[in-house]
SETORVEX-906179 format. One record per atom (N, C-alpha, C, O): residue in one letter; x, y negated, z. Coordinates in pm, whole numbers, padded with zeros to 5 digits, always signed. Each point is the difference from the previous one (the first is absolute). Layout:
// SETORVEX-906179
AXYZ/...
//
This chain:
// SETORVEX-906179
X+13623-05622+14720/X+00011-00086-00115/X-00121-00092-00024/X+00003-00073-00099/X-00115+00071+00184/X-00131-00090+00019/X+00053-00134+00028/X-00027-00109-00049/X+00126+00151+00158/X+00076-00140+00101/X+00055-00082-00108/X-00050-00106-00035/X+00154+00158-00016/X+00087-00067-00106/X-00100-00051-00086/X+00037-00117-00001/X-00108+00120-00052/X-00151-00063-00091/X-00041-00065+00091/X+00040-00110-00040/X-00117+00076+00185/X+00030-00126+00095/X+00062-00077-00046/X-00036-00069-00096/X+00162+00062+00164/X+00104-00055+00015/X-00012-00042-00138/X-00029-00120+00000/X+00037+00160-00103/X+00026-00078-00129/X-00105-00095+00002/X+00029-00117-00022/X-00183+00161+00053/X-00071-00171-00063/X-00017-00071+00129/X-00074-00098+00011/X+00162+00161+00112/X+00019-00123+00074/X+00052-00087+00016/X-00025-00100+00066/X+00160+00150-00169/X+00133-00097-00031/X-00035-00053-00123/X+00081-00083-00042/X-00189+00109-00040/X-00039-00058-00132/X-00066-00140+00066/X+00053-00109-00023/X-00201+00126+00126/X-00030-00082+00032/X+00055-00158+00017/X-00023-00110-00050/X+00127+00179+00169/X+00073-00090+00066/X+00067-00054-00105/X+00030-00119+00007/X-00004+00175-00091/X+00116-00049-00122/X-00117-00151-00056/X+00035-00117+00011/X-00138+00151-00053/X-00063-00076-00051/X-00053-00119+00092/X-00017-00118-00033/X+00000+00169+00138/X-00029-00142+00094/X+00140-00080+00078/X-00012-00085+00088/X+00099+00118-00126/X+00125-00066-00037/X+00022-00064-00103/X+00071-00099+00012/X-00118+00132-00135/X+00001-00067-00094/X-00110-00131-00016/X+00003-00082-00092/X-00075+00082+00177/X-00104-00113+00028/X+00127-00145+00049/X+00018-00106-00059/X+00045+00155+00178/X+00067-00089+00032/X+00151-00045-00155/X+00058-00106-00024/X-00052+00201-00021/X+00103-00037-00069/X-00099-00134-00149/X+00033-00116-00024/X-00138+00189-00035/X-00056-00144-00090/X-00054-00128+00101/X-00013-00118-00032/X-00006+00162+00125/X-00049-00138+00105/X+00200-00109+00030/X+00027-00115+00035/X+00028+00191-00061/X+00136-00068+00063/X+00044-00156-00161/X+00069-00102-00008/X-00167+00184-00085/X-00003-00163-00063/X-00024-00110+00014/X+00012-00078-00094/X-00058+00033+00235/X-00035-00053+00027/X+00183-00102+00085/X+00046-00114+00016/X-00019+00224+00004/X+00179-00041+00095/X+00048-00013-00139/X-00009-00104-00066/X+00063+00219+00022/X+00080-00022-00137/X+00009-00067-00086/X-00083-00091+00003/X+00201+00088-00152/X-00040-00051-00084/X-00022+00119-00103/X+00021+00116+00038/X-00058-00138-00153/X-00074+00096-00082/X+00094+00119-00068/X-00045+00108-00039/X+00210-00157+00032/X+00078+00116-00048/X+00026+00093+00139/X+00032+00118-00004/X-00049-00180+00103/X+00030+00089+00145/X-00124+00110+00002/X+00015+00121+00019/X-00149-00196-00045/X-00132+00090+00052/X+00031+00106-00150/X-00019+00121+00013/X+00060-00169-00130/X+00006+00112-00081/X+00107+00108+00039/X-00038+00095-00068/X+00143-00055+00133/X+00111-00034+00025/X-00088+00175+00132/X-00007+00123+00003/X-00027-00224+00060/X-00075+00098+00145/X-00073+00099-00070/X+00024+00119+00018/X-00126-00168-00109/X-00113+00124-00087/X+00025+00080-00055/X-00061+00107-00004/X+00168-00141-00062/X+00101+00118-00051/X+00054+00113+00106/X-00036+00117-00015/X+00125-00156+00127/X+00025+00092+00067/X-00150+00082+00082/X-00004+00114+00045/X-00102-00212-00046/X-00041+00091+00118/X-00105+00073-00117/X-00088+00076+00043/X+00099-00101-00198/X-00063+00129-00063/X+00095+00107-00014/X-00053+00111-00007/X+00211-00113-00001/X+00085+00075-00010/X+00018+00062+00168/X+00057+00109-00002/X-00070-00125+00048/X-00046+00054+00184/X-00142+00112-00039/X+00011+00120+00024/X-00130-00174-00080/X-00094+00069-00041/X+00035+00111-00061/X-00077+00096+00014/X+00171-00082-00077/X+00027+00130-00075/X+00058+00109+00031/X+00103+00042-00054/X-00171+00015+00152/X+00080+00132+00067/X+00002+00135-00066/X-00114+00046-00004/X+00213+00040-00054/X-00068+00134-00051/X+00000+00097+00141/X-00070+00102-00003/X+00147-00133+00124/X-00041+00125+00126/X-00083-00059+00056/X+00025-00117+00028/X-00152+00173+00009/X-00069-00067+00122/X+00080+00017+00145/X-00044-00076+00086/X+00125+00140-00055/X+00022-00011+00116/X+00043-00136+00076/X-00012-00029+00119/X+00075-00056-00241/X+00050-00127+00022/X-00054-00116-00039/X+00046-00114+00013/X-00175+00160-00078/X-00094-00120-00015/X-00032-00085+00156/X+00020-00121+00004/X-00045+00160+00061/X-00014-00069+00152/X+00140-00143-00001/X-00029-00117+00025/X+00167+00163-00058/X+00113-00107-00026/X-00055-00109-00065/X+00020-00116+00037/X-00081+00142-00122/X-00030-00088-00116/X-00075-00151+00055/X+00052-00099-00051/X-00136+00078+00124/X-00034-00070+00101/X+00041-00050+00081/X-00068-00098+00029/X+00187+00118+00057/X+00044+00007+00061/X+00146-00083-00076/X+00032-00117+00017/X+00030+00210-00092/X+00102-00141-00106/X-00090-00090-00025/X+00016-00102+00067/X-00118+00100-00148/X-00037-00124-00028/X-00032-00069+00063/X+00002-00111-00052/X-00049+00112+00184/X+00005-00114+00098/X+00139-00071+00072/X+00028-00111+00045/X+00047+00249-00062/X+00195-00058-00012/X+00014-00142-00073/X-00008-00115+00042/X+00034+00174-00175/X-00027-00089-00101/X-00021-00128-00019/X+00067-00093-00045/X-00207+00109+00100/X-00118-00155-00015/X+00067-00095+00087/X+00043-00112-00026/X-00044+00214+00191/X+00093-00099+00070/X+00127-00058-00026/X+00027-00112+00044/X+00043+00169-00101/X+00169-00032-00043/X-00032-00077-00094/X+00073-00096+00024/X-00146+00061-00139/X+00013-00035-00076/X-00084-00186-00003/X+00027-00101-00064/X-00128+00133+00164/X-00093-00152+00013/X+00118-00013+00137/X+00106-00035-00052/X-00094+00044+00148/X+00084-00061+00079/X+00142-00061-00036/X+00025-00121+00009/X+00057+00206-00045/X+00132+00004-00133/X-00032-00202-00083/X+00066-00103+00012/X-00214+00141-00097/X-00003-00118-00045/X-00090-00101+00076/X-00048-00106-00041/X+00039+00157+00140/X-00050-00192+00114/X+00105-00039+00051/X+00004-00114+00048/X+00120+00210-00045/X+00117-00003+00112/X+00091-00117-00124/X+00004-00123+00002/X+00052+00209-00090/X+00065-00070-00110/X-00029-00109-00107/X+00064-00098-00039/X-00184+00154+00005/X-00090-00069-00136/X-00078-00111+00047/X-00046-00085-00077/X+00028+00082+00221/X-00102-00106+00060/X-00152+00017-00094/X-00038-00105-00053/X-00043+00219+00031/X-00104+00087-00008/X-00083-00047+00117/X+00028+00026+00116/X-00101-00076-00143/X-00168-00058+00115/X-00121+00024-00087/X-00021+00034-00117/X-00048-00065+00219/X-00171+00042-00054/X-00051-00118-00013/X-00117-00014-00036/
//
């Protein structure tokens, strides 16, 4: 039980750290894409099962990489 709680808190801390990259991506992506990314980040933050909390930051990083890479390749987003 204690280990679940520790894993949950570590997952939350990692997700908050990923939030920094989401917010900082406003330097690269247009406003509408930043708003969408922040909504996705917030949705990933809301998890009801503590066992799934560590998957949230991993999912967030994969979504962020996919969106920013695709925007750079297909839409010409640059810093």
